[in-house]
Structures are given as structure tokens and as C-alpha cells.
N, C-alpha and C positions, 0 to 999 in steps of 0.2 A: 406544817403539813409532813405526813410521813413520805419518804422518796417513793416514787414510782419506778419500778425496774424497767429496764429497756429489756424487750423480749424478743428473740428471732426463732423463729420456727423453721425446721428443716424437715422435710415431709419424704419419706422412702416409700415410693409406689408398691414396688415389689412385697414389702411388709405392711403395707397400710399402717406404716408407723411414724408419729410425728415426735422429733426430738427438740430439744428448745438449749438455746443461750441465755441465760438470763444474766443481768448485769447491772452492776450499781452505777451509775450515772456520775456519781461525786468520786469513787475511787477507780473505777472501771475494773474491777474484780469482778469475775463472772463464774458461774456454775453451769456445767452441762447437765441436763435432765435425758434420761434415756436415750444414750447415743445408740446407734446401730451401728453393727460389723457386717460387712457384704458377705454373705456366705451362699455360694451356689450348691444347693443340695444334690443336684444330679452328678456333679464333677468333685464333689468335697473341695473346691477352691474358696479361699479368704482371699477378700480385697480390704481394703481401709479407705475407699475412697469417698463414702460418706461421711468418716469422721474427719477425713483430710479438708473435707470442705468447711465443716465448723471451725476446724485449727484455724484454717486460712482465712475466714471469717473474722475470728478472734483477732489474730494477727494484724489483719489491714486494719481494724479499729483501735489497735492498742488495748486490748481487752486481756486482761490474766486471769487465767482458769485456776480456780483453788478448788473447785469441789466436781467430781462427777457423781451423780446421783441416780440412783435407780429406785422407781417406786415399788418394784418388786421382781421377781425372778421369772422374766418373761417366757412364754412359752410359745411364742412365734417369731423373735428375732433373736439372734444372739447380740451380746452386749460388745459395745467399743469402747467400755470404760479403762481395760487395762492398757491401750494405745494410747489415749488421752493421757492415761497417769503417766506412762512412760515419756511422752512428748513434753509435759507440762509441770510435772511435779504434783498435779493434783490428787486429793484424797477422794477414794472411792467410798461411798455412804450408801447403806441400805437399812430398812427397819430390822430391829432386833429381833423379829420373829422368822427372820431366814434362817436361823437354826432349826424351827420347825421343819421348815420345806426341806432342808438338807436332811433332816432325820427321816424324812418321809422317802425320798427318793435314794439316799444311799443304797438301801438293799435293792432297790429298782435295777440299778445300773450297776451292781456289784462295786461301786465305786468305793473301794477298800483304802484308797489313797486321801479319801476326802475328809476333812475335820468336821464335825458338825456344831461347832461353837462358834461359826460365823467369822472366824479369825482370817479367813481369806480376804476378807474385807476389812478397810481402814478404820471405820468408824460403824456402830451398830446404834441405830436412832432409837430412843424410847418415846412412846408418847409424851406430848407435851414439851418435849425438849426444846430448845430453841438453840438457834443458830446463825451466824451472820455470812453474808456475802459482801463483804466492805462494810459498808454502812446501813446495807439492807438487813431487816430484821425478819428470820426464818422462824417458822414452828412446824413441828411434826403432828399431824393427825394420824392416828393409827386406824386405818379405814380397811379391816379384813372384811372376807366374803369371796370375791374373785380368788384370792388365795390366802393362805393363814397368814400372810406377811406383808400384806401391801399398805402400804402408807402415801399420804397426801403431802405434799411439799408447799405449806401457805407461806409465802414471801410478800409482805405488804398487803396490797389489794389483790393478787393474784394467787389460784390454788391450782398445783398440778395435780392432779386426780389419777393418774394412772390408768387402769383399765377399770375403775369403777365406774365411772360413767361415761356415755356417751353424748354425741349431740343429743339436745332434744327429740329430733326428728328419728332418731335411730335407737334410743333408750339406755340399758345398761349392760355391764359385762355378765358374762355366764359366769357360773358359779358350781360347775361340775367336775373341775379338776380336783385330784386328791388334796383333802384339806378345804376344799372350798364349801360355802356354806350359804344358802340363798337367803338365811334368816339374819344371817351377819351381815350379808350385802345391803339387806335394805337398811337396818340401823347405822350404818356406816353412811350410808347415802342419806340419810336424815340427817346424820350429824352434819354433812356437808352443806346440806340445804338450810340448815339453822344458822349457815354464816350470813353476813349482812347482804343484802338482795343486789347490792352492784358488784358485790365481789366477783372477780373475773376468775373463769373455771377453764384450764387447757388441758385437753382431751390427750391421752395417747396414742390413740387411732382414730380413724375414719373410712367409713366403706361406702360412701355416698348413698344415704337413705334413698328410697323409691322417690322417684319425681324431682330429685336434686340434681343436678349437673354438675356442681363443682363441691371437691373437698373442702371441708371447714373443721376447725378444731378449737375454736373459742366462742365462748358463752358466758353466761352471768347465772348466779344462782336464781336471781327472779325468773329468769327465762325457763331454767329447769323447772322450777316450782310449778311455773304454769302450765309447760308445755310438753313435758318429756312423756313420750308416751306408754313408758312402762311403770313409771314412780312420780308422776305431778302429784300436786296437793291433793288430798281426798283417796289416793290410792293405800289400803291398809297394807299392813304386812300379809297376812295371811293370804289376800287375792294378788299380791305381788310376787310372793313364793310360789303360789301353784301356776300361773304364768311364766315364771321364770324357769320352774324346773320342767314344764312341759315343754317349752322352747328347747332348754339344753338338751333334751332328750333325741332332737332333732339336728342337732349340730355335728358335725364330724370334727375330727381332733385335728389341730393345726396341723399345717404342711411340715413345719420345722419344730414341732413338739418335743421330739426326741433328741435332735442337737442341741436346742437351745435350753432345755433344761440341764442337761449336763454341763455344759459350758457356764450357765447363768449362775446355778449354785455355786460354782467355784470363783464367782466375782469376776466373771469374763474369762477366765483362761480355759483352756482346752486341757483334757486329762494328760497325765505326764507322756513322754514318747517311750515307744518300744525301744526294744534293743536295736532295731535298724533305724531309728531316729524318727520314726512314724508316727503322728499322734492318730489314734483311733478313738470314735465314738460307738457305742454299744447299741444294739438294736434289740431289744428285748423281744423273744417270739412266744406267742401265746396259740397253743393248739386248740382250736375248737373241737377236734376229735381225739382224744387223749392217745387212740391206738398210734396214732402219728408220731407221737413223742418216743415211741419204744425203740 
């Protein structure tokens, strides 16, 4: 019988993000998936309480963290992966198409220090690549659409889908970020829903769908195929794309979009400090009236 991973979820309510500790019960080796760095946008202050909670849990249970894995370059929270790496020696992994995202955003933020070869990360995963967490078998599924770089980490009977899918009563991720594509998102979702029906799916976010009182982040392929309000069985690609694009046109930009992207495309590192020792994040300004820019 294949091993079943131990999975511990950590929910960050300010960003509605779920991070995971995934553990091999035989060797106690572990991976962290999508860790959150606490960032106060109003003050610019950064804290590590969320990742400290994950590290403390791992230490108390005797787990050894060997990977810190990002499903994509998040636009709604800053990554805590560098802190976990500094404390544990874990390697930071992400899908190889992070290079595409770096190339998109380097000119947006005048990020002349940024390399666009993905080398800020320790490992770039290719579609179909296999990896291990102790004796657990992991596989990479390339699932673009939300961004060009999204991957799903399938670890034994569990799949960590990032922002590609949400709980069945909430639907699917937006596809209107630069490089996003609703057609690719649909095809990625159908790839996930072709997994065995009992496969457990773990979300990266939850926002409490209307009528639901509690946060939730675990479902199955079967439940998504039967009940997902955007993409259940019977919903074709063109209908999905039309509905997805219409919904995306009504959505505001995530509050932490600008700081998150700048940090996360650097594998969770901030831009280099200025001469005064302070790290600065860029805010691109767009003038609706060109005369204001004169």
C-alpha cells in the first residue's frame, strides 16, 4: 500500500491563505507548501509569526523539513520560504515557468537586479518530474492558467493545487493577471479532475462561500467533478471561459499584489537594500489623464 502523508494545515486569515506541512510518517521528513510571511501593508513591517508556528510544530513532532515548495508566484501574500530555508536548510522549489513570470514583471518594476533564469530558487520543477519527501513519492503537474507558472504537487493520494481550484461551492481561480489565460486554466482543471476520484485536493485559499460559516480547504476530485459551481462535469471550455472572463472583469486587484509579486519572483527575497540600509518596494503609477504625467 502506498504511504499516506501526514498533512497539517495552517490558515492565515488576513490573506485567506492555507499553508501545509506534508510529512512522511516513516522517515519524518517533511515539506512546507506555500508558507506565508506576515506583512503589514500600512506600516511596511514584516514578521515571521506564521512560519514560526509551522517550524515550532515541526520541531515538536520531530519532523525534518527538506523542501519548501511554492505552487506559483503568489499575488496575495509574501512567501515565507527564505526564512524556512534559513532555519532548516530546506530547498526552495517552484515550477520552471517562473522564468516566464520573471520576464513579465522585471520591466514592470524596473527590477534590474532580478535574474530571469529562475536561479533565485534552488530547484525548478518540470512537468511530470518526480521528487521525494522521505519515502513519499511526489509528482509535478503543470497547471497554468491562473499564472503561466502554476504547478500542482501530487504527493501520494493528495494534490496541492495552489490557486487553480477552490472549494466546490466557491469555484475557480481568476485568470486575468499578466500571462493568465482562462482557456489554459480550464484545461489544467480538467487535467486535475482526471485524477482518481478519491484523490484528496488541498486548496491554497478559502473565502467562505455564501451560506458557509466555516473555512474549508480539503475536498476530492469526485466532489469537484460533481459540485464545482464553475467547472463541474458537463461545463464545456467555451462556457467556462466566458463566465470566468466576465467574473474577472468585476474583480479588484489583490491588496498585496504589488509587494507580493516583487518579493515572490525573487524566491521570497526583498529587493536589495538601498545605500541607507532600507529595502524599498516599487509602486508603478499609471496616469489616466496623460497631462498629469507631464
